[in-house]
C-alpha positions, 0 to 999 in steps of 0.5 A: 540515492540512485544516480540515473546513469542511463540518461547521462548526457541526454536532454530530459524534460520532467514535469511534476515537482512534488516529493517523488518528482523532486527526487527524480530530478535530483537522481537524473542530475546526479547521473549526468542528465541535462534536466529541464523541469516544470510544475503547474505550482509556482511554489514548486518551481521556485523551490526546485530552482533554489535547489539548483534544478534547471526549470523552464516552462515546457511549452517553450522548450525544443521537444525534438531535442529530448530523449525522454519525458519523465512524468510524475505519476499523479499527473493524468496520462490518459483520462479524463484527458492527457495533461498538456505536457503529454500532448506536447511529448507525443506530438514530438514522438518523445517516450513518456516514462516515470521514476519506476521505469528509470529504476528498472533501467538502472537495475538492468544496466548495473545489477540485472540479477538483483532480486526485485519484488513489485506489488500491486492490487486494489487493496492490501498492497501496502501491507503486503509490501511492508510484510515482504520487506520485514521478512527479508530484513529479519532474514538478514537480507540487504533490503530496500523498500519504496515506491507507492508506499511512501519512499520515492524509488530513486532515493533508495540505495543503488542496485547491486547483486545481493540487494533486494528491492521491494516496491509497491506500484500504483496503476499510475506508476505501472502505466509509466513503466513500459519495461517493468520486469520484477523477479517476482511480481504480485497482483493481489486483487482488482476492484473498481478504483481510479476509474476517473484516471483510467476510463474503464475497469478493463483499462485499469485491469490491463494496466495492472496486468503489465506488472505480472506479465513482465515478471519472472514469477507472476503471483496472482490472487484469483478470487476476482474474475479480472485477476483470474483471467489475467493469471490464465493469460500470463500463464498461456504466454509462458510465464511461471504463475503462482496463484493465491486465494483466501477463499478457494482450495487450489490445485496448485498455489497457496491458499488460506484454510482457516489460519493456515497457509497451505501450499499445493503442488499437484496432489501434494499439500503442506502447511507452510505457515500458521497465522494463528496468534499473529495479531498483525495478520488477523483476518481473511484479507491478511491471509491473502497478503501473507500468502502473496508474501510467502510466495514472493519470498520463496521465489527469491530464495528464502527458506520456509523457516526464515519466512515463518520467523518473519511472519511471527515478528511482523509489527504491522503497517502503521495506522492499518490494523496496528496493535499499539497497546494492551491492558489486561485482556484489552488490546488497542488497535490503530486503524486510522487509515480506514477512511471509508466504510469499505476500508473499515470492514476488514478490521471490524471482521477480524475481532469479535468484541469491539469497542469501536471509535468511529467518525470524522468527516463522512464519506458518501454512503456512510456506514450502511454497508457495515451492517452485517458486521454490527454484531461484532461491535459491543459499543460505538463511540462516535466523533466528529461531523459524522456522529449524528448520521452514524448514530442514526444508522446504528439505531437500536442495532448497536449501543453508542454514545456521541463522544465528540472528540477522540480523547473522550472516545478513547477514555470511555471505550477503555473504561468500558472494555476494562469492565467487559467480563465476556473475554478478550476485547479490543478498543479500535479506532477504525473511523470509516471517515476522512480526518479533515474535520478535526485532523490534518490527515489520517496519520495525525489522527492515528498518532493522536490515538496512540498518544492517548492510549499511551497515557492510560494507566496500566498500559503496556505499549506494543510499539516503540513510542507514543507516536506509533514508533516513528 
């Protein structure tokens, strides 16, 4: 854990006692801060009190005595309206920050030169974050991975000069980190998302821009208009900018050309990596992720050879286009994290002969937007509440069966794929649905798929265990 020494002896108000908020409170106390914490959930308050964290309703405290107010990123700062604690803090003129800002201050105080890579974007940030951390670790670097990817940032080891930090940042976390200054900052892309919390697309983009605006090297995907304009602005402000693209040839930057990642410096171009044959980095979206990872690792001093070795051994992100087993020419892929049609599209576009396990609790719009990818599907195996609606959409375009449950779908898909004489094929769980009709969450659903694949006769598992390598 990282003790927050920069607030030693200071009074700190904290709201939000979920996973990251609880960790933040402990880190503040460990560093010597005088913390008063609260949450709208009485059970969370009770748990914190039992763990020795001082709790009190923040309506009753003296806000003028507080040095800062630490807000959990899941709590509204601006839209649809500020949380009541935000109004109280602003009325007292107290700065409102989050756990990423506390990390930034500790790094600045104790190891300002330690490499720090921060990643944001609407899509692809978790895969890119995991890929960068894997490349660094495979290159022998002391690597700390955290942030929005699931590990609270203040639970990482304390900053020191030769320690590398790879941190995924959501827009909510960036909004609470006013002095965010990574060595290399990545903005992958921008599409409308979380507008209920940011009001407008422009405000959402402005928040994302802050991460790269404060970076030593700003690595920016320029395939959407918002990000391209951000790259121009950040460059005009005097920052070093590396542009990346999966769709366009760039005069300067890194871009995808088929499976190759090409680096352009003026008139000089060179292939810095080839993703051909790397199962975990299939598809154009992963070409962009890889280009961003390469740029970031170059920025913090890795050699091209170290980067290529890391790319080749990347195991993939659990539940996201994750190859988990093989039987003959059939690969089994866990894409349980694809909880809507847009999230399923990258996986469906990355393979040519797919035995598709889909369904669950349907999202608005169903799978109609996936129609251009139907030619990639040999047969669909439909499960859960969405099965009848998905069957109606598939119609005569794609052969299907209503399997009902995941175990039936996996067994039937595996048997059919094994008989396929037209070459390599894939049995893929990419549900395009939430899991909640049959499973607690997408992780449990993905683990169930992996366990059922592991139970098949003649299977060679590609991950560490039948529960996805936990």
